[in-house]
C-alpha positions in Angstrom: 140.5 101.9 107.1 137.9 104.1 105.5 140.6 105.8 103.4 141.8 102.4 102.2 138.2 101.4 101.2 137.8 104.6 99.2 141.1 104.4 97.4 141.9 100.7 97.0 141.8 99.8 93.3 141.6 96.1 94.1 138.5 96.7 96.3 137.0 98.9 93.6 137.4 96.2 91.0 136.0 93.6 93.3 132.9 95.8 93.9 132.4 96.4 90.2 132.6 92.6 89.5 130.2 91.9 92.3 127.7 94.5 91.0 127.3 92.8 87.7 126.9 89.4 89.5 124.3 90.9 91.8 122.4 92.4 88.9 122.4 89.1 87.1 121.1 87.3 90.3 118.5 89.9 90.9 117.2 89.7 87.3 117.1 85.9 87.5 115.2 86.1 90.8 112.7 88.6 89.4 112.0 86.4 86.3 111.5 83.3 88.5 109.2 85.1 90.9 107.1 86.7 88.0 106.6 83.2 86.6 105.3 82.0 90.0 103.0 84.9 90.3 101.7 84.4 86.7 100.7 80.8 87.7 98.7 82.2 90.6 97.0 85.0 88.7 97.2 84.3 85.0 95.0 87.4 84.1 97.6 89.8 85.5 100.0 91.5 83.0 103.6 90.3 83.1 104.9 93.9 83.2 102.7 94.7 86.2 103.9 91.6 88.0 107.5 92.4 87.2 106.9 95.9 88.7 105.5 94.3 91.9 108.5 92.0 92.3 111.1 94.7 91.5 109.5 97.0 94.0 109.7 94.3 96.6 113.4 93.6 95.9 114.6 97.1 95.5 112.3 99.1 97.9 111.2 96.4 100.4 107.6 97.2 99.7 105.1 94.3 99.0 102.2 95.2 96.7 98.8 93.6 96.7 99.6 91.0 94.1 102.7 89.8 96.0 102.3 86.3 97.5 103.5 85.2 100.8 103.9 81.5 101.8 102.3 80.3 104.9 103.9 77.6 107.1 101.6 74.9 105.6 102.8 75.8 102.1 99.8 77.6 100.9 100.1 81.1 99.4 98.2 84.2 100.3 98.4 87.6 98.6 99.1 90.9 100.4 95.7 92.2 99.2 94.0 89.2 101.0 96.0 89.9 104.2 95.1 93.6 104.1 91.4 93.0 103.5 91.1 90.9 106.7 93.5 92.4 109.2 91.9 90.7 112.2 92.4 87.3 110.7 96.0 87.8 109.6 97.5 90.0 112.3 100.3 88.1 113.9 100.3 85.4 111.3 103.6 83.7 110.4 105.1 83.3 106.9 108.2 82.3 105.2 110.6 85.0 104.2 109.0 87.1 101.4 112.0 87.2 99.1 113.7 83.9 100.1 110.9 81.5 101.1 113.4 78.6 101.6 115.7 80.5 103.9 117.1 78.1 106.5 114.0 75.9 105.8 112.0 78.0 108.3 108.5 78.6 107.0 107.6 80.9 109.9 110.5 83.3 110.0 108.4 86.3 109.2 105.3 87.7 110.9 102.6 90.2 109.9 102.0 93.3 112.0 98.8 94.7 110.6 97.8 96.9 113.4 101.0 98.7 114.5 100.5 101.6 116.9 100.2 104.7 114.7 102.0 103.2 111.7 101.4 101.3 108.5 101.1 97.5 108.3 104.2 95.5 107.7 105.8 92.1 107.5 109.0 91.6 109.6 111.3 88.8 108.6 114.1 87.7 110.9 116.1 86.4 107.9 119.4 88.1 107.1 119.5 90.0 110.4 115.9 91.4 110.1 114.1 93.1 107.3 110.9 95.1 107.5 108.7 95.0 104.4 106.0 97.6 104.0 102.6 96.3 102.9 100.9 98.4 100.2 97.6 98.1 98.4 97.8 98.7 94.7 96.8 102.1 93.6 93.8 102.5 91.4 93.0 105.0 88.7 89.8 106.9 88.7 89.4 109.5 85.9 87.6 112.7 86.4 85.6 113.7 83.4 83.7 117.0 83.2 80.1 116.4 84.0 80.7 112.9 85.4 81.9 113.6 88.9 79.1 111.5 90.5 80.4 108.5 88.6 83.9 109.1 89.9 82.6 109.3 93.5 80.7 106.0 93.0 83.8 104.3 91.6 85.8 105.6 94.6 83.2 104.2 97.0 83.1 100.8 95.3 86.9 100.7 95.5 87.1 101.6 99.1 84.4 99.1 100.0 86.2 96.4 98.2 89.4 97.2 100.1 87.6 97.3 103.5 88.7 100.9 104.0 85.2 102.4 104.5 82.8 102.2 107.4 79.2 102.9 106.7 76.5 103.2 109.3 73.1 101.9 108.3 70.5 104.6 108.0 68.0 104.4 110.8 64.5 103.7 109.6 62.0 106.4 110.2 58.9 105.8 112.4 56.7 105.5 109.3 59.0 103.0 107.6 58.9 100.8 110.7 55.1 101.0 110.9 54.8 100.1 107.2 57.0 97.0 107.6 54.9 95.9 110.6 51.7 95.8 108.6 53.1 93.6 105.8 
């Protein structure tokens, strides 16, 4: 059977015809999805959004700007989900790439605290697909003599993403006494 699959000219021609149809369908889907994302975030560049959707389709990786549909029909971005993992862990969504799949708006779920792994959304559609969740990368330029600025930018970025824990500095005995007198 494997030999026939490799050597059959009819099967090869059918595969070639299907590839072009699949490419057309993929391109149409990406264009439609980019239009939807532009409506949600009009400031985002079209090329950037196209990259986000293409990455989702081809690599099963959902970037921060990618939107997921909740069972009530509202949309939430992957960045929002990753910024509040306690709220969204175990939440249900429609399939990320085919939200109308079998008219099931809760076919996928978010696993944001997997044991020793990265957060993901698992969809039961099409036999089961696991989508990695990824924050968008940021660029911080290092310029000679301005390293403190780069460190400050990195701290602001990490705080915004919720990826940093800072312990408040304990007040000294004198600071406590000064506050008590005021």
